[in-house]
N, C-alpha and C positions, 0 to 999 in steps of 0.2 A: 362522459366523465368515468362510468365505471372501468372501460376499456383503459382510460390513462391511469386509473389507479392500480391497474391489476399491471400494466404494463412498469408501473414504478416499482411496484413489490416487487416481482419479477425482477428487474434490475439491480435492487440493493440487495435481494438473495443471493444472484448470481456473484457479485462484488464482493459479498461477506464470507462467501464460499472460497472465492481463489484467494480473496487476501489470508484466511485461516492456513487456506493449504500450501500458498506461498512461505509464510511465515515457518510453517512446520518446517518446510523443505530448507529455509535459510538455517531454522536449528538445528536440525538434522546436519546439514552441511559442515558448520561450524563446531558441532559436537566429534564429527570425525575428522576435521581437521586440526584442531586442537584438545587431543586426546592429553588425558590427564587434567584438564583444569578441571576449577569448582563449577558445579551445573550453572551457575550465576552469569559465567564469561560468553556462552553462548548466547544465554537471555539479552544479554548487552551489545553482541553483535547484533542481534534481532531488534532491538531497538534502533542504531544507528543504521540498515540498511531497511526494514518497511519501516518504522516510522518516519525516518529522515527522506524516505519516498515520499508519502504521503503528505507529509512538512512539503517538500519541495513543490508540488503537485499544488497545494493551496497557494504559496507564494507564487508560484508561475502564472496562476490562472486569477490571481485578487491583487496583485502588484503588478504587472506587467503594463508599460506606459505605450510602449512604440506600436506600430501598427506590422512590425517584423516579430514583435516579441507575441503580440495576443492570438489567437487561437480564431481561423475563420467563423467557427461557428458557437462561440461566445458572446 
């Protein structure tokens, strides 16, 4: 039981770190690709890319109906 709790904590910790890291990379890239824009333009791009990625993952995992659409392990 304790090993399972530790494994979940480590998994979600790594997932959060990776999400923060990729979000900072996306924001930095958009700020360089769109010079001279207001500070919120890369932030909106971040919403489109990273929040869109998480939304698409949630839709895929919870609303896929066919066997081809469903992942094998869930």
